[in-house]
VOGU-3710 file (C-alpha; in Angstrom, 3 decimals, decimal comma):
1> mttniirntl> 0,000/0,000/0,000  2,791/2,369/0,995  4,664/1,535/-2,225  1,576/2,379/-4,292  1,143/5,700/-2,487  4,777/6,618/-3,113  4,501/5,524/-6,752  1,327/7,569/-7,248  2,863/10,579/-5,542  5,950/10,416/-7,761
11> aaaallllag> 3,763/10,038/-10,848  1,706/13,078/-9,850  4,873/15,080/-9,217  6,220/14,075/-12,636  3,003/15,219/-14,284  3,232/18,548/-12,489  6,822/18,987/-13,673  5,808/18,165/-17,236  2,917/20,622/-17,043  5,280/23,282/-15,714
21> aaqaqevirl> 7,753/22,612/-18,511  4,994/22,816/-21,091  3,872/26,118/-19,599  7,465/27,415/-19,673  7,747/26,434/-23,327  4,669/28,412/-24,379  5,748/30,642/-27,242  4,187/33,957/-28,243  4,085/34,244/-32,033  4,914/37,810/-33,095
31> gnlkfahyga> 4,522/39,288/-36,579  6,684/42,349/-37,271  7,953/44,563/-40,112  11,479/45,620/-41,058  11,586/49,335/-40,308  13,731/51,393/-37,939  10,768/52,369/-35,766  9,739/48,699/-35,357  13,066/47,974/-33,666  11,912/48,102/-30,047
41> vsyikeiapk> 9,242/45,505/-30,824  11,869/43,256/-32,413  14,047/43,669/-29,314  11,325/42,059/-27,177  12,527/38,607/-28,245  16,023/39,420/-26,937  14,802/40,162/-23,400  11,853/37,761/-23,447  13,508/35,112/-21,194  13,955/37,766/-18,483
51> cgiqvdekvf> 10,241/38,519/-18,829  9,371/34,845/-18,320  8,241/34,333/-21,916  9,494/33,110/-25,270  8,861/35,102/-28,441  9,061/33,767/-31,982  9,301/36,736/-34,363  8,380/36,457/-38,028  9,111/39,443/-40,279  6,666/40,368/-43,046
61> akgldvmqai> 6,940/42,703/-46,055  3,885/44,805/-45,172  1,168/45,212/-42,585  -1,545/43,562/-44,659  0,583/40,391/-44,689  0,612/40,476/-40,882  -3,190/40,702/-40,917  -3,454/37,721/-43,271  -1,232/35,672/-40,963  -3,444/36,607/-38,006
71> iageldvgtt> -6,583/35,593/-39,898  -4,862/32,287/-40,732  -4,234/31,701/-37,011  -0,439/31,922/-37,351  0,186/34,825/-34,972  -0,775/35,939/-31,462  0,531/39,506/-31,701  1,259/41,701/-34,716  2,614/45,141/-35,463  1,598/47,353/-38,332
81> aseaaisgra> 0,572/50,829/-39,304  -2,946/51,725/-38,230  -4,519/51,481/-41,680  -3,648/47,778/-42,042  -5,069/47,048/-38,595  -8,247/48,944/-39,481  -8,599/47,184/-42,844  -7,871/43,871/-41,162  -10,540/44,399/-38,521  -13,013/45,452/-41,211
91> sgapifvvag> -12,232/42,226/-43,086  -12,919/40,086/-40,053  -9,499/39,802/-38,404  -10,214/38,964/-34,722  -7,910/41,605/-33,259  -7,718/44,281/-30,600  -5,400/47,295/-30,761  -3,476/47,141/-27,485  -0,645/49,702/-27,835  1,055/52,221/-30,087
101> fakggarlva> 4,780/51,611/-30,487  5,922/54,493/-32,717  4,549/57,630/-34,326  5,240/59,597/-37,502  7,371/57,619/-39,932  6,297/59,197/-43,218  7,880/61,768/-45,511  7,207/63,175/-48,978  10,513/63,090/-50,858  11,139/64,442/-54,366
111> rpgvnikgik> 13,929/64,126/-56,888  16,314/67,077/-56,850  15,737/69,463/-59,717  12,054/68,709/-60,401  10,969/71,815/-58,463  8,532/70,169/-56,064  8,206/72,412/-53,009  4,756/71,410/-51,810  1,695/69,280/-52,484  0,365/71,517/-55,273
121> dlkgkkvgvt> 3,625/71,039/-57,190  2,762/67,346/-57,594  0,364/68,206/-60,424  1,506/66,519/-63,601  3,951/64,325/-61,712  4,378/60,627/-61,024  4,314/59,872/-57,304  5,337/56,534/-55,837  3,635/55,055/-52,800  2,976/51,635/-51,298
131> rggiqevllm> -0,617/50,557/-51,842  -2,663/50,292/-48,670  0,029/51,741/-46,403  -0,488/54,638/-44,011  1,678/56,621/-46,428  -1,038/56,213/-49,075  -3,688/57,369/-46,596  -1,639/60,472/-45,764  -0,821/61,186/-49,427  -4,450/60,924/-50,504
141> aelqaagisa> -5,570/63,089/-47,569  -3,033/65,776/-48,537  -4,006/65,645/-52,218  -7,717/65,732/-51,413  -7,257/68,745/-49,137  -5,418/70,538/-51,958  -8,145/69,662/-54,488  -5,796/67,488/-56,548  -7,036/64,311/-58,238  -4,935/61,161/-58,371
151> dsapgkdvql> -5,087/57,658/-59,814  -2,785/54,901/-60,978  -4,132/55,346/-64,521  -2,999/58,389/-66,523  -5,420/61,296/-66,875  -5,643/62,658/-63,346  -3,612/65,513/-61,851  -1,218/63,018/-60,288  -0,333/59,547/-61,529  0,205/57,152/-58,636
161> iylpfadlnq> 2,876/54,491/-59,044  2,305/51,683/-56,575  5,500/49,982/-55,429  6,705/48,076/-52,344  8,595/50,159/-49,771  11,837/48,454/-50,760  11,457/49,519/-54,430  10,445/53,151/-54,026  13,970/54,469/-53,460  15,272/52,644/-56,527
171> almgknidam> 12,452/54,115/-58,617  13,259/57,633/-57,403  16,973/57,136/-58,008  16,249/55,753/-61,484  14,018/58,761/-62,262  11,015/56,498/-62,853  9,020/58,615/-60,409  9,215/62,298/-59,504  8,401/61,957/-55,819  7,458/59,355/-53,228
181> mqsepqssqa> 5,594/59,155/-49,959  7,997/56,877/-48,135  8,556/55,292/-44,720  11,647/55,297/-42,501  14,565/54,731/-42,734  14,190/54,664/-46,531  13,170/58,316/-46,824  16,141/59,387/-44,694  18,447/57,229/-46,827  17,217/58,924/-50,011
191> inkgfgvevm> 17,912/62,355/-48,552  21,287/61,447/-47,041  22,480/59,818/-50,266  21,494/62,870/-52,281  18,945/61,419/-54,690  16,001/62,814/-52,725  15,003/66,066/-51,017  12,368/66,468/-48,336  9,187/68,176/-49,437  7,207/67,731/-46,241
201> kpydtpigep> 6,271/65,526/-43,328  2,540/64,926/-43,921  1,283/65,502/-40,397  -1,115/68,393/-41,002  -4,103/66,167/-41,810  -6,698/65,357/-39,105  -4,679/62,171/-38,420  -1,678/64,177/-37,248  1,331/61,944/-36,674  0,157/58,417/-37,487
211> vrtmvmtekf> 0,607/55,959/-34,630  1,869/52,456/-35,395  -0,328/49,825/-33,794  0,343/46,681/-31,842  -2,551/44,243/-32,096  -3,395/41,038/-30,247  -5,788/38,364/-31,358  -9,003/38,287/-29,383  -8,226/34,682/-28,421  -4,792/35,559/-27,018
221> yntrrelaek> -6,157/38,614/-25,191  -9,130/36,751/-23,704  -7,864/33,227/-23,018  -4,120/33,621/-22,340  -4,381/36,621/-20,100  -1,357/35,942/-17,905  0,865/35,463/-20,946  -0,593/38,583/-22,575  0,200/40,591/-19,429  3,789/39,330/-19,414
231> fmrcfvqstk> 4,185/40,191/-23,089  2,887/43,709/-22,559  5,258/44,305/-19,655  8,093/43,064/-21,853  7,014/45,463/-24,629  7,072/48,393/-22,208  10,504/47,354/-20,900  11,903/46,979/-24,420  10,522/50,329/-25,538  11,786/52,111/-22,427
241> tfidnkalae> 15,221/50,605/-23,047  15,283/51,961/-26,609  14,053/55,393/-25,509  16,574/55,631/-22,652  19,546/53,969/-24,364  19,824/55,456/-27,842  23,232/53,866/-28,467  21,823/50,387/-27,844  18,786/51,126/-30,019  20,992/52,298/-32,877
251> kyvrevifkg> 23,370/49,342/-32,600  20,507/46,825/-32,569  18,605/48,361/-35,479  21,644/48,998/-37,657  23,554/45,802/-36,976  20,926/43,180/-36,144  17,892/44,267/-38,155  19,521/45,997/-41,138  22,851/44,113/-41,130  24,854/47,311/-41,606
261> qissadfnda> 22,772/48,516/-44,568  21,885/51,866/-42,987  24,240/54,507/-41,619  24,224/56,200/-38,241  22,827/59,341/-39,908  20,080/57,266/-41,567  19,073/55,771/-38,224  19,099/59,033/-36,292  17,197/60,912/-38,997  14,679/58,088/-39,229
271> isnspysydi> 14,009/57,934/-35,495  13,759/61,720/-35,246  10,827/61,344/-37,672  9,425/58,167/-36,079  10,150/58,115/-32,330  9,416/55,070/-30,192  6,327/55,347/-28,008  3,753/53,316/-26,052  0,361/54,945/-26,318  -2,611/54,963/-28,639
281> taqhiqvttd> -6,206/56,139/-28,313  -9,540/55,057/-29,726  -9,981/58,625/-30,991  -6,828/58,403/-33,119  -7,936/55,103/-34,647  -11,417/56,495/-35,319  -10,062/59,606/-37,061  -7,766/57,426/-39,181  -10,725/55,191/-40,052  -12,804/58,211/-41,078
291> imvktgvgrm> -10,010/59,541/-43,316  -9,622/56,128/-44,947  -13,328/56,147/-45,747  -13,152/59,700/-47,074  -10,149/59,032/-49,325  -11,248/55,554/-50,418  -8,119/53,812/-49,154  -8,948/50,316/-47,984  -12,458/50,270/-49,495  -14,142/48,913/-46,372
301> atpplakdwv> -17,732/47,731/-46,653  -18,293/48,211/-42,919  -15,677/50,416/-41,222  -15,082/49,247/-37,637  -15,846/51,526/-34,689  -12,644/52,170/-32,749  -14,357/52,041/-29,348  -15,219/48,396/-29,997  -11,691/47,145/-30,539  -9,130/49,500/-28,983
311> ktdlleaakk> -8,233/47,927/-25,622  -5,434/49,650/-23,698  -5,995/48,123/-20,255  -3,026/45,732/-20,563  -0,760/48,609/-21,582  -1,940/50,847/-18,753  -1,411/48,069/-16,200  2,061/47,287/-17,567  3,157/50,932/-17,503  1,861/51,354/-13,961
321> slgvk> 3,625/48,205/-12,700  6,917/49,404/-14,212  6,570/53,040/-13,175  6,482/54,295/-16,781  4,452/57,405/-17,572
//
């Protein structure tokens, strides 16, 4: 009898150890993009063990790809510009916006010598932009406010040339476009290398400086609450580290993310136009949604109401626990 009790006790203890190990091995699947201002999010995986979590980061070409991966059930957390999150939610992606990790990150850059000083000078020009990106939302808002028509087909005031972020600089350098609404650090690279000049930072629309969004799946937010809380604390720690330690942030972004492909000047110029941050509001997401509807970017049948899917309670709790304002 005593032998059976001991055997059963040992078996129960073994099961508890296995359950603990399984819990410890739980991995948070993170979708991210390759931009300078996404660096603090990428850094989460480096400090994740200290946060009591494991993070598996997968890098995508654009925000809409992150949304598709979420819809396919491949991710728990994703980062993107707000317009992709809004379009994703409108298309049925089961997500909540839980934080804002950077702001700004857009710039209208022209070729030297084409005499583009402002939005109205884009008339008769070819302007490159990435389809569906926040840069397109901002470009269309600026053009609409100036009364300038635009389309990818010839015949409008401005001909839009849709290209991936990675190809816009090459198109400007090759004189295939006259200007581009570009992200960071690519816009800073174009200026620093001399084949582009800044026209404007497009932050005078009702959107202001666009906030990049961190989203969680509803399932992760609702059913893996403890893990979600740990992840959010790790995000706040990572972001605070990048804000406080600029040398570390630069080294990580330049050497780890971009493998030496961007200079110190590129990084510093990029982050000056897209600083790391934590916060986001339902109001900001609603204004962005309204501008998307007004400009036709995203073509949503039923635009989502921000108040229904912006959830910042995890962020607020994480900031409070870490003493971050």
